[in-house]
Every structure is written in structure tokens, then in C-alpha cells.
N, C-alpha and C positions, 0 to 999 in steps of 0.2 A: 718539326719541319714545316716551312711555309708552303702554301699551294703555289704562289706565284711571287717572284721578285722581279720588279721592273727596274732596270738600270737606266737612269736618265729621267729628268723631271722637266723636260721641255713640253711643247704642245702635244707631241705624240705620247710621251711617257705619262703625262697627266691624264690624257684622254683614255688611254688603256686602263689606267688605275681607276678612273671614274666608272667605266663599264664593268670592270672586275668587281668593284665594291658592290654595285647594284646586283650583280649576278651571284653574290654570296660567296665569292672566292676569297680566301684568306690571302691578301695581297700586301706587300710592302714596296715602297717606292724609295729608291736610293739616288741621291744627287742633289745638286743645287737648283732650286726651282727657277726656270726660265733663264738659266745661266748664260746661254749664247746671246740672248736678247739684252740682258742686264749688263753683261761684262764685256761683250765683244762687238758692240756697235757704237760708233761715235755719237755723242750727244748732238741732237739736232736732226738726226735721221728720221725719215718717215717710212711708214709701212707702204710697200708698193701695191699690194693686193687691196681689193675693195673690202671695207669693213664687214659687209655681209658674207663674204667668202673667207673670213679669217677667224672663224669660231673654233675654239677647242670643242671637243665632242663629249657630251654626256647623254645618257639614255633619255629619250623624250625630248631632245633638243633644248634642254635647259641650260642656264648659265651662259648665255650668249654675250658676245661683245656689245651688242646693242643694249642688252639689259644692264650690263656694267656701266656703260656710258650714260644711259638715261638716268640712273640713280645718282649720278654726279654732275648732271647738267652739262655733259660733254656731247659734242656732235659726232655721230658715227654715220655719216651720210655717204651715199653713192656719189662718186666723183669728187670727194673731198678727202685729201690724204690725211692719215691719222699718225700722230707722232709715235715713234717706237716706244718711248717711255710710257705712253698710255697703254699700248698693247702689252708691255711687260707687266704693268700694274694689273691689267686684266687677267693675265695668266696667274699671278699670285692670288688674286681674288678667286679665280676658278679653283685653284688648288685648295684653298681654305674651305670651300663649299662642296666641292664635288669629289675630291680624292681623299684617301687616307693621309694622315700627317706624313709629310715628306721627311725622310731622315737625311740630313745634309752630311753625307759621308762620301769619300772618294773610293770608288771600287777599283781595286788593283788586280783582281784575278777572278775569273769564272772558270771552274774546272768540273768535269764530270765526277760524280761520286755516287756509287751505287746506282740506284734508279732515279737519281736526280742530279743536283749540282751543289758545289760548295762555292760560296761567294766570299772572297776576302776583301776587307776594306783597310784603309790606312788608319782608321780611328778605333777599331775595336775587334772583338772576336769574330771568327767567320760565321756566316749564316748558311743554313741548308735550305734548299728549295726543290720542290718537285718539278717546277717549270720556271723558266727564265725568259723574259722579254727584253731584248737589248734595243733601247731607244736612245742611243747615245748622241744623237744630233749630228752636227757637221764638223765640230772642232777636231776630232781625230783625223780628219781627212783634208786638212788645209793643203792647198797646192801652191808651190812656188815655182817660178820659171827656173829651169836648169841653170841658166847663166848666173843666177843670183846665189846659188847654194854655196859657192866658195867664198863669199864675202864674210867678213867679221859680222857678228850679230847686230851690232849697233848701226850698221850701214843700211840695213834693209829690214822690212817687216811685212806682215800680211795685213790687209785691211781689217781683218777681224781682231787685230791686236791692239786696237785703240779705242778708248772712250773719249779722250780729250785731245782734239787736234790742235788746240791753241798752242801746244808746246812747239809747233813748227812755225809759229809766227815769224815773219821776216826771212824764212829759209826757202831755198829752191827745192822742190820735192817733185820727183817723177812718179807718176801713178801709172802702173802698167795694167792694161785691161780696157775693155770696151762695154762692159755690162753695167747694170745699175749700181753695183757696189763701187766700181771705179769712177763712174760719172758723179755719183753723189759724194764720194770721198773727196774728189777733186774740187767740187763746188764748195764743200764745207771747209776745205783747206783755204781756199781763196777768201771765204767769208770770215775766217779766223786769222787773216793777215799773212798767210803763207803765199808763196809764189809757185803754184803747181803747174805742171805741164803733163798732159795725158799722152802716153805712148801706147800705140795699139797696132797689131798686125793687120787688122781689118782696114779696108780702104774707105769705109764710111761708118758713121754711127747711126744705128737704128733707134728710132724713137717710137714708143707706143702712141697711138692716137688718143684723143680725148674720148672717154667712154661714152657710149650712147646711153640715152635715158633708159631706166628700167622699164618704164611704161612706154610702149611704142605700138604703132599699127601692127596688126598680126602678120602682114606680109613681110615687113621689115624684120620683125622678130624671127620669122621663119628663115629668112635668108641669112641672118647673122645672129644666132642665138647667144644670149649671155651664158657664161659658165663661171665656175669658181676660178678658172685660170685665164679668163679673158673672153673676148667676143669672137664668134666664128665657129663653124662646125668642127674644125680640127681641134681647137681648144676645148670644145664641148666634149669631144670623144675622149681626150686625155683626162678631162676632169670627171666625167660621169661614168666612164666605162673601163676603169682599171682592170676589172676582171676579164674583159675581152682582150686587153693588151697581153695579159699573162698567157693566153692561149696561142699567141703567135710564136713562130720559131725563135729560138734563142738569139740568133744573129740579128733578126729584125727588131727584137726587143732592145738589144744592146744599142743598135743604131738609133732607135727612137729616143731612148734615155739620154744618149749623148748629144743629139742634135735638135730635138723638139724644144720649142720655146727658148730659142737661143738668146744671146746677149742683146739687151735693148734697154733704153732709158725710159723712165716714167715721163709722161707728157708734162706733168707739173714741174719737172726739174729742168726742162730744156732752156728756158730763158735764163735761169740762174747760172747754168753751166756755160752756155755759149757767150754770155756777156763778159765772163771773167777768166775762162780757162783756155789757154792756147793748146793746140793739139798737133801731134805728129802721127798722122794716120799712114797706114801702109809701111810701118817701120817695125822690123823684127829685131828683137833684142838678142844678140849673139854673144856679148861679152860684158863683164862687169868687173872692175878692179878698184880696190881702195887706193886713194891718193891722199895721204894724210888722213884727216877726218872727213874727207869728202869721197864721193863715188863717181867714177867715170864709166859711162855706159857706151858700149859700141853697138850702133844700130845699122841695119842694112835696109835700104828702101826696096820697093818692088822692082825698081830699075837697076838694082845692083849697086847703087851708090852707098858709100860709107858715111855715116854721120856720128859725131862724137857729142855726147851730152854730159855735162859736168854738173852734179847736183849735191846737195847736202844729205839727202836721204832718198831711198826708193821704197815705195809702198806697192806691193804686189796685190792687186785686186783681181786675182786670177782664179777665184772660186775654190771648189772642193772636189776631190776625186775619190769616190767610194772604193775602198779596197780592204778586204778582210786582213791582208797582211799588215795593215797599219792599226789594227785593233789589238793592241798589245795586251789588254786585259784578258783576252780570250785565250784559254789554254792552247798551246801550239799544236798539240796532238789533235785536239778537237777541231781546230781551225783547218788543219791539213786534211781532215777526214770529210769536211763538208763538201757536198756537191755544189758546184758553182754554175753560173749562167755562162754557157758557151766557153770561151777561152778567157773570160774576165775573172775578176777577183771579188765578185759579189755572190751571195748565197742564192742558190736555186730554192724557191719557196713554193709550198703548197698554197692552195686557195685561201687557207687560213693563216698565212704568214709563218707557218712552221717550217723549219729547215729540215734537211735530211737527218739531223741528229734529233731523235725524239725528245720533245719537251723544250727545245731551244727555238725561240721565236725572234724575229727581227722586225723593226719598224723604222720608217724614215728613209734617209738618203740611200742606205745600202739596199733598199728594196726597189729602187727605181728601175733597174734592169729587169725586174720581174713584173712590176705592175705599171710602169710608165712614169712620165715626168710629174704627175701630180704628187708623187711621193717626195718631191723636192720642196714642196710648199706646205704651209699650215693646212691648207684645204684638204690635203690627203689624209689628215688625222681622222676625219669623219668616216672615210671608207675603211681605214685600218682598224680602228679601235674595236668596233663590234665584231668584226670577223676574226680578229686575233683572239679576243676573249672567248668567242665560241670555240675556237681551236683549242684553247687552254682547257675549257670545260670537257671537250672530247678526250683530250690527252689525260686529264685527271681521272675521267671515268674509265679509260682503258687501263689505268694503273690501279684501279680499285678504290679510288677516292671519290666519294659522292660528288656529283657535279653541281650542287647548290640548288636553290629553290626554284629556279626558272625552267627546269626541265630535266629529262633523263639523259645521261651521257650516252653518246652514240659511239660505235666502234671507231678506232683510230683511222686516220687516212691510210689508204692502201699504199704499201711500199715504204711506210715511215716507221715500221715496227722495230727496226734494228739499226744501230749506228754503223756507219762504214768502218772498216778496220784498216783501211789504207787510203792514201791520197790518190786522187784520180790523175 
């Protein structure tokens, strides 16, 4: 039986595995390395966050993005956007150096068994683990507008469903949304010869400002500090104090996770977008019907006027909605037994990312209503990995497994000793 199985091999999964490896924990990592970044982002996209805040996490701060880029003559500079393909390659480089070998299998089921878990995959026999960390990324939580869900599959897609937007050359494409994914997808469509139009409920598009220099006079730095999630005190709190967010009442945490750091475009994208993409702002999508091989959208303006838009395809760049109910790999009985944040569908977590089911840990998007918006970004992996692995060590110690060479296991978190027997 393995000490820890990490499900997912993106920035969070690889960071957790790197910390577990150094801690002497027997860890296995299951998944396709950097899958979301390699398979679900169009060619030509750039990383929105600054390179210095986009590191995967290894003990001692090793294996940084800057180190990877320096060894290849690439620029990883503040205020200079980095191609997504470069970041994906960095993640693979990190995996080879810092983490155990990733097993590229598809996990189909995680079920309690005895004092641990059984993990089934599509490719081989089941595995047994004392603890499990679910770092499944965002793809299970793709969100489509309700109006599009009745369309035949070929009429619409999600922005995460494309690598090559050149297939839409010469076609009219409606892009629904107002965040970075929508704006950059629309710009890339135009640059690939398509005729996009952006449709958004919002009355305006928000754009991030050009980042201030890292080196600034002390007073300016104090007034508006840099952080891994942007400039300003509010961003600094979300970035640097996730532990404090967790101590807030559940409704407050849910509201912060849902509203903080809302939709906005990167400063470097604005000229590319505004020069080539027409917009329909203040337009709510309420109806979508297929008309032959095209799609007719029914829109309503803020003044109550009806607008009809006829396009060849619709791309929903409407983000991701974390919800345990959509995590089909997780045993239904276990899922129903988990304590959740308020009335939402995300797991309530301890300070070490352990759920109410002993030995089951979560990382990434599902943890945002517990720890705040930094869990939606790569930057949050640094906060998560060390704390989660410390929780795994404590859990292993509580179950009689030595906690590895870095210290003695401590008692398990109070209140986490027994799984719930019924849903709340």
C-alpha cells in the first residue's frame, strides 16, 4: 500500500509530489503532466501572471521558472508576458527533476477501503493508498451557459476545448464571456482569420494596468505592494494570507472566492483585442437554437431590447465552477459524506487541506472557498504543497505509519478522526 497517491499532474499535483518526495513519503503521481496547459489552451496564448509568481513549488525554492528559462536563453522578466508553451515545458522539466516519475493513467474511481483508499484506473489493476490528494485541476468543472446546453455538440464548445483556432478561419464565431480567456480567445480567432464577436453581460471590459516596476521607492511600494496575484493590498492579502481567509465565516469565504479578482484582460492584450474584435456588451444570452449547421443566438440588452446573432459556432469562455458533484471519480457515498463549505458544493478543509474524511486531501480550484482566490492560480501551489504534505505526515503518523525522516508525526487534526456516516 502506498503512503500517498496524488491524482493529477498539473502545477498543484507536481508541487505536492515534490514536497512529499523530499519528506520521505512513498508517493505516486497519476495523470498526464501539465495536461490542462498542454491540451486545453490555444496555441499562441500567454501566461497572464508574472513569471516570478508562476513557480511550481519544491522544498528550498528550487526548480523555478527563472532557472528553467535561464538555462535555455529565454526571457522570464517582470512585465513581459511568457508563452503558455514555455510554461508547459517548464512544468515538464520540473516533473523530471523534482517529482517521482508520473504515471500517465486515467483515474476512474477513488473509493474508501479499510483504513485507506482504492484507486482504479482505465489502464491497469487498482492501487491501494493510505492517503490521497486530489489535485484534478479545472477540467472537471467546465462551465457552459444554460442557454447553450440544448445545442448539438458541434455548434458550441468551451474555450478550454481548443488547441488550434485556425480551424475557424473565415467563420463567424461568437465568444461568450468577458475575462482573459474570452478576450484572448477572441483576439487569437481574429489573428487566425476568423470573424469573432464578443458577447458579454457586463457593461464594460476591465483591463489590468501595466505592472509597476519591482524596484520602487519605499512609499510607493508600501501604498501598493506587489504580490503573486497582482498589485495592491487586497491582492496581497489573497496572495499571502490564505490561512487567514480560512478563518473567516463560510459565507464570507464563499463570497470572496466567487467575486475577488474578477474578470479582466491583461494589459498587453488590449491593443490586439480592441483593434480587431467587435463587442456586444450588456447583452445577456437567453436562447440558442441550431439553424442548419449554424447557430442563432437570442440576446437581450440591459434596456430589454432583443437582438438576434447568427454565427457558425459559439465558444463559451465562461470559466469553471468547482463542485464536488461533478467529480465523478470520487465514490458517491464518500462524496455525500464530506462536510462542505456553507451551502456550496466544495469540501470544508482543515488547515492542512485535509477533508472531513480522514486521509482525503484536496488541492487547487476546489479549495478556493476554503482558502481564497489564490487557489485559482499557479501561485497558490506554493502555499498548498508544504501544508498538505505536513498534513499527510500527521495522518500517516496517526495511522501508525512512520512519518519519514523530517520529524515525528503529530496527532491528527481534532475532529478528523472518523468519517461521517451520512450526508449533511
